[in-house]
C-alpha positions as CSV (number, residue, x, y, z in Angstrom):
1,M,-3.6,31.8,-0.9
2,M,-2.5,28.3,0.0
3,N,-4.3,26.7,2.9
4,A,-2.3,25.1,5.6
5,K,-2.4,21.6,4.2
6,E,-1.2,22.5,0.7
7,H,2.3,21.8,-0.4
8,K,4.3,23.0,-3.4
9,V,5.2,19.9,-5.4
10,L,7.8,19.9,-8.3
11,L,7.1,17.5,-11.1
12,S,9.1,16.5,-14.2
13,L,7.2,15.7,-17.4
14,G,8.7,14.0,-20.5
15,S,7.5,12.6,-23.7
16,N,9.2,10.9,-26.7
17,Q,6.4,9.0,-28.4
18,G,3.7,10.3,-30.7
19,D,3.0,14.1,-30.8
20,R,5.3,14.9,-27.9
21,R,4.2,18.5,-27.5
22,A,0.5,17.5,-27.5
23,C,1.2,14.8,-24.9
24,L,2.9,17.4,-22.6
25,L,0.1,19.9,-23.0
26,E,-2.6,17.2,-22.3
27,A,-0.8,16.2,-19.2
28,I,-0.5,19.8,-18.0
29,E,-4.2,20.4,-18.7
30,R,-5.3,17.2,-16.9
31,I,-3.0,17.7,-13.9
32,D,-4.4,21.2,-13.5
33,A,-8.1,20.1,-13.9
34,E,-8.1,16.7,-12.2
35,I,-5.3,16.5,-9.7
36,A,-3.9,19.8,-8.4
37,P,-3.8,23.4,-9.6
38,L,-0.7,24.7,-11.4
39,F,1.5,27.2,-9.6
40,A,4.3,27.5,-12.2
41,L,5.6,25.8,-15.4
42,S,8.9,25.9,-17.2
43,S,9.6,26.2,-20.9
44,I,9.8,23.0,-22.9
45,Y,13.2,21.6,-23.7
46,E,14.4,18.9,-26.1
47,T,17.0,16.3,-25.1
48,A,18.4,13.0,-26.3
49,S,17.1,9.9,-24.6
50,W,18.9,9.4,-21.3
51,A,20.6,6.1,-20.7
52,Y,19.2,4.4,-23.8
53,E,18.9,5.1,-27.6
54,D,15.5,6.2,-28.9
55,H,13.6,9.3,-30.1
56,D,14.5,12.6,-28.5
57,Y,12.4,13.8,-25.5
58,L,10.5,16.9,-24.8
59,N,10.9,17.7,-21.1
60,M,9.6,20.3,-18.7
61,T,8.9,20.9,-15.1
62,L,5.8,22.0,-13.2
63,C,5.0,23.3,-9.7
64,I,1.6,22.3,-8.4
65,L,-0.2,23.0,-5.1
66,S,-1.4,19.8,-3.6
67,S,-3.1,18.8,-0.3
68,L,-2.7,15.1,-1.2
69,D,-0.3,12.8,0.6
70,S,2.7,12.2,-1.6
71,T,1.8,8.5,-2.1
72,D,-1.8,9.4,-3.1
73,L,-0.5,12.1,-5.5
74,M,1.8,9.5,-7.1
75,K,-1.0,7.1,-7.5
76,Q,-3.1,9.7,-9.3
77,L,-0.1,10.7,-11.6
78,L,0.5,7.0,-12.4
79,A,-3.2,6.6,-13.3
80,L,-3.0,9.6,-15.6
81,E,0.2,8.2,-17.3
82,K,-1.6,4.9,-17.9
83,D,-4.7,6.7,-19.2
84,M,-2.5,8.6,-21.6
85,G,-1.0,5.3,-23.0
86,R,2.0,4.7,-20.8
87,I,2.8,1.1,-20.3
88,R,5.2,0.2,-17.5
89,T,7.1,-3.1,-17.6
90,E,9.1,-4.4,-14.8
91,G,12.9,-4.9,-15.2
92,E,13.2,-3.7,-18.7
93,G,15.1,-0.4,-18.0
94,Y,14.3,2.8,-19.7
95,Q,11.8,2.8,-22.5
96,A,10.1,5.2,-24.9
97,R,6.8,6.6,-23.5
98,P,4.1,9.0,-24.5
99,I,4.3,10.6,-21.1
100,D,6.5,10.2,-18.0
101,I,5.6,12.1,-14.8
102,D,7.9,12.1,-11.8
103,I,7.6,13.8,-8.5
104,L,10.9,15.5,-7.9
105,L,10.5,17.4,-4.6
106,V,7.7,18.1,-2.2
107,E,7.9,21.1,0.1
108,D,9.4,20.0,3.5
109,V,8.8,16.3,2.7
110,I,11.1,13.3,2.6
111,C,9.5,10.0,1.7
112,D,11.0,6.6,0.9
113,T,8.5,3.9,0.2
114,E,8.2,1.1,-2.3
115,L,6.1,3.3,-4.6
116,L,7.9,6.7,-4.2
117,T,11.2,8.2,-3.1
118,V,11.2,12.0,-2.5
119,P,13.4,13.8,-3.2
120,H,13.8,12.0,-6.5
121,P,17.0,10.0,-6.0
122,R,18.6,10.8,-9.4
123,M,17.3,14.3,-10.2
124,H,20.6,16.0,-9.3
125,Q,22.3,13.8,-12.0
126,R,20.0,14.9,-14.8
127,R,20.5,18.1,-16.6
128,F,17.2,17.6,-18.5
129,V,15.5,17.9,-15.1
130,L,17.6,20.6,-13.6
131,E,17.6,23.1,-16.5
132,P,13.8,23.5,-16.6
133,L,13.6,23.3,-12.9
134,V,15.9,26.2,-12.3
135,E,13.5,28.3,-14.4
136,I,10.7,27.9,-11.9
137,A,12.4,27.1,-8.6
138,P,16.1,28.2,-8.6
139,D,16.2,28.9,-4.9
140,W,14.3,25.8,-3.7
141,I,16.6,23.9,-1.3
142,H,16.8,20.2,-1.9
143,E,15.4,18.6,1.3
144,K,18.2,16.0,1.5
145,M,21.2,17.6,-0.2
146,E,20.6,21.0,1.3
147,R,21.6,22.8,-1.9
148,S,19.5,25.0,-4.1
149,I,18.4,23.8,-7.5
150,S,20.7,26.4,-9.0
151,E,23.7,25.0,-7.1
152,L,22.7,21.4,-8.2
153,L,22.7,22.5,-11.8
154,E,26.1,24.1,-11.5
155,Q,27.5,20.9,-9.9
156,C,25.8,18.5,-12.4
157,D,28.2,16.3,-14.3
158,D,25.6,15.4,-17.0
159,N,26.8,17.0,-20.3
160,T,23.7,16.0,-22.3
161,A,22.6,18.9,-24.5
162,V,19.3,20.5,-23.3
163,K,17.9,22.6,-26.1
164,F,15.2,25.3,-25.6
165,Y,12.1,24.1,-27.6
166,E,9.2,26.4,-26.6
167,K,8.0,28.8,-24.0
168,I,4.4,28.3,-22.9
169,S,2.7,30.5,-20.3
170,L,0.8,29.4,-17.3
171,H,-2.4,30.8,-18.7
172,S,-2.1,29.7,-22.3
173,H,-1.0,26.1,-21.9
174,R,-4.3,24.9,-23.3
175,G,-2.4,25.0,-26.6
């Protein structure tokens, strides 16, 4: 049972460098062990790089239960990305990465700071985010757009192919 301070948080994970599957599984394991317990996870999907040319991505979404403030949660996720080899450079656009973790939605929270914007401002434009998200939270109502994840997917103009890659279960993600 969730205590009063816990919120459901929807995350997007992606990887297109190295052993992409292993990177996703390590991130899942470490989020669960070090940051917040997993509540649900989607299948893994493969997609072409979005907005730049590079290796294909493996993408998935997670729901975690967190009592952390959204900004503190983001700081922990950024530290995890860095520890897993992610190098962020300013002003260079999209780049290949071993792991990318985004906070998409936080239950009943709207946040707009220099570090974090929740709901994620472009999630509704990205099929690679919405397809896995509809698996775990189809009826979640976007806190700003006031539409369900299913409705956002139906209305998404992104025609990028999102191919099923692998189903992993919540209790067997240790790979």
